[in-house]
KOLKE-747893 format. One record per residue (C-alpha): x, y, z. Coordinates in nm, 2 decimals, decimal comma. Layout:
N
+--------+--------+--------+
!      x !      y !      z !
+--------+--------+--------+
!      X !      Y !      Z !
...
+--------+--------+--------+
This chain:
429
+--------+--------+--------+
!      x !      y !      z !
+--------+--------+--------+
!   0,00 !   0,00 !  -0,01 !
!   0,12 !   0,34 !  -0,07 !
!   0,18 !   0,62 !   0,21 !
!  -0,08 !   0,83 !   0,07 !
!  -0,33 !   0,60 !   0,07 !
!  -0,27 !   0,44 !   0,38 !
!  -0,29 !   0,83 !   0,53 !
!  -0,64 !   0,87 !   0,37 !
!  -0,79 !   0,60 !   0,52 !
!  -0,77 !   0,73 !   0,88 !
!  -0,98 !   1,06 !   0,82 !
!  -1,26 !   0,97 !   1,02 !
!  -1,28 !   0,87 !   1,40 !
!  -1,41 !   0,54 !   1,32 !
!  -1,14 !   0,50 !   1,04 !
!  -0,86 !   0,59 !   1,29 !
!  -1,03 !   0,34 !   1,58 !
!  -1,03 !   0,08 !   1,30 !
!  -0,67 !   0,11 !   1,24 !
!  -0,55 !   0,12 !   1,58 !
!  -0,74 !  -0,17 !   1,70 !
!  -0,68 !  -0,39 !   1,37 !
!  -0,52 !  -0,72 !   1,44 !
!  -0,52 !  -0,70 !   1,81 !
!  -0,61 !  -0,95 !   2,05 !
!  -0,72 !  -0,71 !   2,33 !
!  -0,73 !  -0,34 !   2,42 !
!  -0,76 !  -0,23 !   2,81 !
!  -0,93 !   0,12 !   2,85 !
!  -1,05 !   0,19 !   2,49 !
!  -1,24 !   0,49 !   2,63 !
!  -0,89 !   0,67 !   2,67 !
!  -0,81 !   0,61 !   2,29 !
!  -1,17 !   0,74 !   2,21 !
!  -1,17 !   1,05 !   2,43 !
!  -0,86 !   1,16 !   2,27 !
!  -0,98 !   1,10 !   1,95 !
!  -1,31 !   1,25 !   1,97 !
!  -1,15 !   1,58 !   2,09 !
!  -0,90 !   1,57 !   1,81 !
!  -0,70 !   1,85 !   2,00 !
!  -0,37 !   1,66 !   1,93 !
!  -0,24 !   1,31 !   1,81 !
!  -0,27 !   1,01 !   2,02 !
!   0,06 !   0,91 !   2,19 !
!   0,17 !   0,55 !   2,21 !
!   0,48 !   0,38 !   2,29 !
!   0,63 !   0,02 !   2,25 !
!   0,96 !  -0,07 !   2,40 !
!   1,21 !  -0,39 !   2,34 !
!   1,45 !  -0,48 !   2,57 !
!   1,80 !  -0,47 !   2,36 !
!   1,88 !  -0,82 !   2,41 !
!   1,92 !  -1,08 !   2,14 !
!   1,86 !  -1,01 !   1,75 !
!   1,54 !  -0,91 !   1,63 !
!   1,37 !  -1,16 !   1,43 !
!   1,10 !  -1,21 !   1,19 !
!   0,83 !  -1,19 !   1,44 !
!   0,92 !  -0,85 !   1,49 !
!   0,73 !  -0,80 !   1,20 !
!   0,40 !  -0,82 !   1,38 !
!   0,46 !  -0,51 !   1,61 !
!   0,62 !  -0,32 !   1,31 !
!   0,30 !  -0,39 !   1,10 !
!   0,08 !  -0,26 !   1,38 !
!   0,31 !   0,04 !   1,47 !
!   0,26 !   0,13 !   1,07 !
!  -0,12 !   0,15 !   1,16 !
!  -0,06 !   0,35 !   1,45 !
!   0,10 !   0,60 !   1,22 !
!  -0,13 !   0,60 !   0,96 !
!  -0,39 !   0,69 !   1,20 !
!  -0,23 !   1,01 !   1,27 !
!  -0,03 !   0,89 !   1,59 !
!   0,27 !   1,00 !   1,75 !
!   0,47 !   0,66 !   1,82 !
!   0,79 !   0,62 !   2,02 !
!   1,01 !   0,33 !   2,03 !
!   1,18 !   0,27 !   2,34 !
!   1,51 !   0,09 !   2,31 !
!   1,50 !  -0,03 !   2,66 !
!   1,87 !  -0,08 !   2,73 !
!   1,84 !  -0,06 !   3,11 !
!   1,56 !  -0,34 !   3,11 !
!   1,79 !  -0,55 !   2,88 !
!   2,08 !  -0,54 !   3,19 !
!   1,76 !  -0,59 !   3,45 !
!   1,64 !  -0,90 !   3,29 !
!   1,90 !  -1,17 !   3,46 !
!   2,19 !  -0,99 !   3,28 !
!   2,06 !  -1,10 !   2,91 !
!   2,27 !  -0,85 !   2,79 !
!   2,61 !  -0,76 !   2,94 !
!   2,68 !  -0,39 !   3,01 !
!   2,93 !  -0,37 !   2,81 !
!   2,74 !  -0,46 !   2,49 !
!   2,41 !  -0,28 !   2,59 !
!   2,50 !   0,04 !   2,39 !
!   2,60 !  -0,15 !   2,09 !
!   2,29 !  -0,34 !   2,11 !
!   2,08 !  -0,02 !   2,10 !
!   2,25 !   0,09 !   1,78 !
!   2,20 !  -0,25 !   1,61 !
!   1,83 !  -0,25 !   1,70 !
!   1,78 !   0,11 !   1,59 !
!   1,94 !   0,00 !   1,26 !
!   1,72 !  -0,32 !   1,21 !
!   1,40 !  -0,13 !   1,33 !
!   1,44 !   0,13 !   1,05 !
!   1,51 !  -0,10 !   0,78 !
!   1,21 !  -0,34 !   0,89 !
!   1,00 !  -0,04 !   0,83 !
!   1,11 !   0,06 !   0,56 !
!   1,12 !  -0,28 !   0,38 !
!   0,72 !  -0,26 !   0,39 !
!   0,74 !   0,12 !   0,31 !
!   0,63 !   0,24 !   0,64 !
!   0,67 !   0,63 !   0,66 !
!   0,85 !   0,72 !   0,99 !
!   0,84 !   1,07 !   1,01 !
!   0,63 !   1,07 !   1,32 !
!   0,83 !   0,80 !   1,46 !
!   1,08 !   0,87 !   1,77 !
!   1,30 !   0,65 !   1,89 !
!   1,44 !   0,67 !   2,28 !
!   1,69 !   0,49 !   2,48 !
!   1,59 !   0,40 !   2,81 !
!   1,92 !   0,54 !   2,97 !
!   1,85 !   0,88 !   2,86 !
!   1,63 !   0,94 !   3,12 !
!   1,58 !   0,66 !   3,35 !
!   1,87 !   0,74 !   3,55 !
!   1,79 !   1,10 !   3,61 !
!   1,70 !   1,20 !   4,01 !
!   1,32 !   1,24 !   3,92 !
!   1,30 !   0,93 !   3,74 !
!   1,46 !   0,72 !   4,03 !
!   1,26 !   0,91 !   4,29 !
!   0,91 !   0,80 !   4,10 !
!   1,09 !   0,46 !   4,12 !
!   1,11 !   0,43 !   4,46 !
!   0,81 !   0,59 !   4,55 !
!   0,62 !   0,33 !   4,30 !
!   0,81 !   0,09 !   4,49 !
!   0,65 !   0,14 !   4,84 !
!   0,29 !   0,11 !   4,67 !
!   0,38 !  -0,26 !   4,50 !
!   0,44 !  -0,56 !   4,69 !
!   0,68 !  -0,80 !   4,59 !
!   0,45 !  -1,05 !   4,54 !
!   0,27 !  -0,83 !   4,25 !
!   0,60 !  -0,71 !   4,11 !
!   0,69 !  -1,09 !   4,10 !
!   0,36 !  -1,18 !   3,93 !
!   0,34 !  -0,88 !   3,70 !
!   0,68 !  -1,01 !   3,50 !
!   0,63 !  -1,35 !   3,55 !
!   0,56 !  -1,39 !   3,17 !
!   0,83 !  -1,13 !   3,06 !
!   1,12 !  -1,14 !   3,30 !
!   1,33 !  -1,49 !   3,28 !
!   1,24 !  -1,68 !   3,54 !
!   1,50 !  -1,85 !   3,77 !
!   1,52 !  -2,03 !   4,09 !
!   1,62 !  -1,75 !   4,30 !
!   1,54 !  -1,43 !   4,10 !
!   1,75 !  -1,11 !   4,16 !
!   1,60 !  -0,79 !   4,26 !
!   1,62 !  -0,67 !   3,93 !
!   1,36 !  -0,88 !   3,81 !
!   1,11 !  -0,73 !   4,05 !
!   1,24 !  -0,37 !   3,94 !
!   1,20 !  -0,47 !   3,58 !
!   0,77 !  -0,42 !   3,55 !
!   0,77 !  -0,15 !   3,80 !
!   1,02 !   0,06 !   3,51 !
!   0,78 !  -0,07 !   3,23 !
!   0,50 !   0,10 !   3,43 !
!   0,66 !   0,43 !   3,51 !
!   0,80 !   0,46 !   3,16 !
!   0,45 !   0,58 !   3,07 !
!   0,45 !   0,88 !   3,27 !
!   0,80 !   0,94 !   3,19 !
!   0,76 !   0,93 !   2,79 !
!   0,42 !   1,15 !   2,85 !
!   0,21 !   0,85 !   2,65 !
!  -0,16 !   0,77 !   2,67 !
!  -0,11 !   0,41 !   2,55 !
!   0,11 !   0,12 !   2,57 !
!   0,16 !  -0,12 !   2,31 !
!   0,30 !  -0,44 !   2,33 !
!   0,25 !  -0,83 !   2,30 !
!  -0,02 !  -1,00 !   2,50 !
!   0,26 !  -1,15 !   2,72 !
!   0,28 !  -0,81 !   2,87 !
!  -0,06 !  -0,80 !   3,02 !
!   0,02 !  -0,86 !   3,39 !
!   0,30 !  -0,56 !   3,36 !
!   0,01 !  -0,36 !   3,18 !
!  -0,23 !  -0,41 !   3,47 !
!   0,04 !  -0,34 !   3,73 !
!   0,07 !   0,00 !   3,56 !
!  -0,32 !   0,07 !   3,53 !
!  -0,34 !  -0,02 !   3,90 !
!  -0,02 !   0,12 !   4,05 !
!   0,02 !   0,49 !   3,88 !
!  -0,26 !   0,60 !   4,02 !
!  -0,17 !   0,53 !   4,34 !
!   0,14 !   0,81 !   4,32 !
!  -0,07 !   1,06 !   4,14 !
!  -0,01 !   0,94 !   3,74 !
!  -0,30 !   0,88 !   3,51 !
!  -0,40 !   0,54 !   3,41 !
!  -0,31 !   0,45 !   3,00 !
!  -0,48 !   0,22 !   2,77 !
!  -0,31 !  -0,07 !   2,69 !
!  -0,33 !  -0,25 !   2,32 !
!  -0,19 !  -0,62 !   2,27 !
!  -0,10 !  -0,77 !   1,97 !
!  -0,11 !  -1,17 !   1,96 !
!   0,18 !  -1,34 !   1,98 !
!   0,28 !  -1,60 !   1,67 !
!   0,39 !  -1,94 !   1,76 !
!   0,75 !  -2,05 !   1,69 !
!   0,87 !  -2,26 !   1,39 !
!   0,90 !  -2,53 !   1,62 !
!   0,62 !  -2,71 !   1,78 !
!   0,51 !  -2,51 !   2,10 !
!   0,59 !  -2,20 !   2,24 !
!   0,66 !  -1,82 !   2,06 !
!   0,92 !  -1,74 !   1,84 !
!   1,22 !  -1,61 !   2,08 !
!   1,53 !  -1,47 !   2,05 !
!   1,70 !  -1,76 !   2,30 !
!   1,56 !  -2,05 !   2,06 !
!   1,73 !  -2,02 !   1,74 !
!   1,53 !  -2,29 !   1,56 !
!   1,22 !  -2,13 !   1,65 !
!   1,29 !  -1,78 !   1,48 !
!   1,42 !  -1,62 !   1,15 !
!   1,66 !  -1,35 !   1,22 !
!   1,61 !  -1,04 !   0,99 !
!   1,96 !  -1,05 !   0,79 !
!   1,99 !  -1,46 !   0,76 !
!   2,14 !  -1,57 !   0,43 !
!   1,82 !  -1,68 !   0,20 !
!   1,98 !  -2,05 !   0,21 !
!   1,93 !  -2,05 !   0,60 !
!   1,54 !  -1,92 !   0,57 !
!   1,43 !  -2,20 !   0,32 !
!   1,62 !  -2,46 !   0,53 !
!   1,42 !  -2,35 !   0,88 !
!   1,10 !  -2,31 !   0,69 !
!   1,15 !  -2,64 !   0,54 !
!   1,18 !  -2,82 !   0,86 !
!   0,94 !  -2,61 !   1,03 !
!   0,65 !  -2,75 !   1,24 !
!   0,33 !  -2,74 !   0,98 !
!   0,14 !  -3,07 !   1,03 !
!  -0,16 !  -3,10 !   0,78 !
!  -0,53 !  -3,02 !   0,87 !
!  -0,38 !  -2,84 !   1,18 !
!  -0,46 !  -2,52 !   1,24 !
!  -0,38 !  -2,44 !   1,58 !
!  -0,01 !  -2,40 !   1,67 !
!   0,10 !  -2,41 !   1,33 !
!   0,40 !  -2,15 !   1,35 !
!   0,39 !  -2,13 !   0,94 !
!   0,01 !  -2,06 !   0,90 !
!   0,01 !  -1,81 !   1,19 !
!   0,32 !  -1,63 !   1,01 !
!   0,08 !  -1,56 !   0,70 !
!  -0,20 !  -1,43 !   0,92 !
!  -0,02 !  -1,17 !   1,11 !
!   0,28 !  -1,11 !   0,91 !
!   0,29 !  -1,17 !   0,53 !
!  -0,12 !  -1,07 !   0,45 !
!  -0,11 !  -0,77 !   0,64 !
!   0,22 !  -0,65 !   0,50 !
!   0,11 !  -0,75 !   0,15 !
!  -0,13 !  -0,45 !   0,16 !
!   0,16 !  -0,23 !   0,16 !
!   0,23 !  -0,31 !  -0,21 !
!  -0,14 !  -0,41 !  -0,30 !
!  -0,32 !  -0,08 !  -0,27 !
!  -0,42 !  -0,15 !   0,05 !
!  -0,56 !  -0,53 !  -0,05 !
!  -0,43 !  -0,82 !   0,13 !
!  -0,33 !  -1,10 !  -0,12 !
!  -0,14 !  -1,41 !  -0,05 !
!  -0,08 !  -1,67 !  -0,34 !
!   0,01 !  -2,01 !  -0,30 !
!   0,14 !  -2,20 !  -0,63 !
!   0,01 !  -2,56 !  -0,62 !
!   0,22 !  -2,82 !  -0,85 !
!  -0,09 !  -3,02 !  -0,98 !
!  -0,36 !  -2,74 !  -0,94 !
!  -0,45 !  -2,39 !  -1,00 !
!  -0,28 !  -2,11 !  -0,80 !
!  -0,46 !  -2,03 !  -0,47 !
!  -0,53 !  -1,67 !  -0,37 !
!  -0,63 !  -1,57 !  -0,05 !
!  -0,72 !  -1,25 !   0,07 !
!  -0,84 !  -1,34 !   0,42 !
!  -0,68 !  -1,57 !   0,67 !
!  -1,03 !  -1,74 !   0,75 !
!  -1,07 !  -1,90 !   0,40 !
!  -0,70 !  -2,01 !   0,41 !
!  -0,74 !  -2,19 !   0,74 !
!  -1,06 !  -2,36 !   0,61 !
!  -0,89 !  -2,47 !   0,30 !
!  -0,58 !  -2,62 !   0,53 !
!  -0,82 !  -2,80 !   0,76 !
!  -0,98 !  -2,95 !   0,47 !
!  -0,62 !  -3,07 !   0,32 !
!  -0,69 !  -2,86 !  -0,02 !
!  -0,41 !  -2,65 !   0,11 !
!  -0,11 !  -2,88 !   0,21 !
!   0,18 !  -2,80 !   0,38 !
!   0,36 !  -2,91 !   0,07 !
!   0,23 !  -2,60 !  -0,12 !
!   0,21 !  -2,35 !   0,18 !
!   0,61 !  -2,37 !   0,30 !
!   0,75 !  -2,28 !  -0,05 !
!   0,46 !  -1,99 !  -0,08 !
!   0,56 !  -1,88 !   0,28 !
!   0,92 !  -1,93 !   0,21 !
!   0,92 !  -1,69 !  -0,14 !
!   0,70 !  -1,40 !   0,01 !
!   0,93 !  -1,39 !   0,35 !
!   1,24 !  -1,40 !   0,12 !
!   1,08 !  -1,11 !  -0,09 !
!   1,03 !  -0,89 !   0,24 !
!   1,39 !  -0,98 !   0,35 !
!   1,57 !  -0,93 !   0,04 !
!   1,62 !  -0,55 !   0,09 !
!   1,67 !  -0,58 !   0,45 !
!   1,96 !  -0,84 !   0,36 !
!   2,08 !  -0,58 !   0,09 !
!   2,10 !  -0,29 !   0,29 !
!   2,30 !  -0,48 !   0,57 !
!   2,56 !  -0,59 !   0,34 !
!   2,62 !  -0,25 !   0,21 !
!   2,62 !  -0,08 !   0,55 !
!   2,97 !  -0,09 !   0,64 !
!   2,85 !   0,07 !   1,02 !
!   2,54 !  -0,21 !   1,05 !
!   2,79 !  -0,50 !   0,98 !
!   3,05 !  -0,36 !   1,20 !
!   2,80 !  -0,31 !   1,49 !
!   2,66 !  -0,63 !   1,44 !
!   3,00 !  -0,81 !   1,50 !
!   3,07 !  -0,60 !   1,80 !
!   2,74 !  -0,62 !   1,95 !
!   2,68 !  -1,01 !   1,93 !
!   3,06 !  -1,13 !   1,91 !
!   3,12 !  -1,52 !   1,83 !
!   3,15 !  -1,76 !   2,16 !
!   3,50 !  -1,81 !   2,24 !
!   3,60 !  -2,14 !   2,08 !
!   3,66 !  -2,40 !   2,36 !
!   3,99 !  -2,49 !   2,43 !
!   4,13 !  -2,79 !   2,30 !
!   4,21 !  -3,07 !   2,57 !
!   4,55 !  -3,13 !   2,53 !
!   4,62 !  -3,49 !   2,48 !
!   4,78 !  -3,64 !   2,82 !
!   5,11 !  -3,78 !   2,70 !
!   5,24 !  -4,14 !   2,86 !
!   5,52 !  -4,14 !   3,02 !
!   5,68 !  -4,47 !   2,94 !
!   5,99 !  -4,40 !   3,13 !
!   6,32 !  -4,48 !   3,01 !
!   6,33 !  -4,83 !   2,97 !
!   6,09 !  -4,89 !   2,67 !
!   6,28 !  -4,98 !   2,35 !
!   6,35 !  -4,69 !   2,15 !
!   6,41 !  -4,43 !   2,42 !
!   6,65 !  -4,16 !   2,35 !
!   6,75 !  -3,84 !   2,43 !
!   6,41 !  -3,68 !   2,36 !
!   6,27 !  -3,93 !   2,65 !
!   6,26 !  -3,70 !   2,95 !
!   6,09 !  -3,62 !   3,28 !
!   6,01 !  -3,97 !   3,44 !
!   5,65 !  -3,97 !   3,63 !
!   5,82 !  -3,97 !   4,00 !
!   5,88 !  -3,57 !   3,96 !
!   6,23 !  -3,59 !   3,85 !
!   6,20 !  -3,34 !   3,63 !
!   6,58 !  -3,29 !   3,53 !
!   6,65 !  -3,62 !   3,44 !
!   6,69 !  -3,73 !   3,10 !
!   6,72 !  -4,11 !   2,95 !
!   7,02 !  -4,18 !   2,75 !
!   7,03 !  -4,42 !   2,45 !
!   7,17 !  -4,70 !   2,62 !
!   6,87 !  -4,69 !   2,86 !
!   7,04 !  -4,51 !   3,19 !
!   6,97 !  -4,18 !   3,33 !
!   7,15 !  -3,87 !   3,39 !
!   7,05 !  -3,55 !   3,58 !
!   6,96 !  -3,42 !   3,91 !
!   6,81 !  -3,72 !   4,10 !
!   6,96 !  -3,98 !   3,85 !
!   7,15 !  -4,21 !   4,12 !
!   6,82 !  -4,31 !   4,31 !
!   6,63 !  -4,35 !   3,99 !
!   6,92 !  -4,57 !   3,86 !
!   6,94 !  -4,76 !   4,22 !
!   6,55 !  -4,82 !   4,19 !
!   6,57 !  -4,94 !   3,83 !
!   6,86 !  -5,19 !   3,92 !
!   6,69 !  -5,30 !   4,21 !
!   6,37 !  -5,34 !   4,01 !
!   6,56 !  -5,56 !   3,75 !
!   6,71 !  -5,77 !   4,05 !
!   6,34 !  -5,83 !   4,16 !
!   6,23 !  -5,94 !   3,81 !
!   6,52 !  -6,16 !   3,76 !
!   6,44 !  -6,33 !   4,11 !
!   6,09 !  -6,39 !   4,02 !
!   6,15 !  -6,50 !   3,70 !
!   6,39 !  -6,78 !   3,85 !
!   6,12 !  -6,87 !   4,08 !
!   5,88 !  -6,91 !   3,82 !
!   6,11 !  -7,15 !   3,63 !
!   6,16 !  -7,37 !   3,91 !
+--------+--------+--------+
């Protein structure tokens, strides 16, 4: 869809509301959004935050396409690159790398939005550490902490913060800061995945206790990962496709993706069509969703909505053997400009290398040398260091030893030889 067409759609209150709420799973306090749009004296202000930890993957298309809707509806949108949150979440991002990962995320997200022709003129990037270390923010955070129990803070972060047996205090601070960000970014609504719901609820309940207004919360659904069970996650390489992965890697991952015939629930490939490929297709088809599935022994299937596609999949008239290649080619078409931009940008490639350095190669275990002593055949000047710790003792070609401690060793060897001789005689007898 062209930018002008998208913008023209949002000329009325109903159209703006439709764009803002489209493809969402839940909206809390919708009346806040409606009131601001009805007054029409200023744009609705929305923020979406992402902790700068693992590399952004194709699941990021879901919030980006929603952000495109917000922008088309005339909203002011802030993307919070939450570097402090990344560090608080069980040290997922080492403090030495957080700044570099902020740069990497900014480059990825900008290229991702440009790949689907989104006008980012009203988009603003903010880094958490720019304001979260200020005296006012820290004072407000301490005040908020007096109004939230440890139990409620722990519960709020349970679906977002990494869970460990003995959680650090930072895991309780994380959700409080996410709630407080609404006030310090001066927004009307926070947007995020449905896994953020408990933090959103905490914000609604706790911010008014310290004199701040409550906000609306807009939630997008989570798409399943490419493997059975679970969501698309940066921590599971097989569940996701990175934005800049080579085409051959994308093909390989989708080829082995979980996509059983006649199963719609938990089907990551089908969900990717629903939440990414169909919505994204509007940006190049004049506002009309369109997804094509070529079939080997039948005519090409054309879909404009997911409902018909799911019905065909359940009836097995649309098979995994046809769906996977179609998804692969459609995804590669979207990713191609991102990959090209990455390869042509010295800055992006340099930041990627430094922000995500490869793990150090494991040290090769040194093969333990067998000490055969000085009496084995072929022992020469190179056979040294007897196992009894006489480091300066060196075996000579004729079998005797020289060096510090050689006398004791020679006596022991001779004694051993006498013993061997006597035992041999006994055996003969």
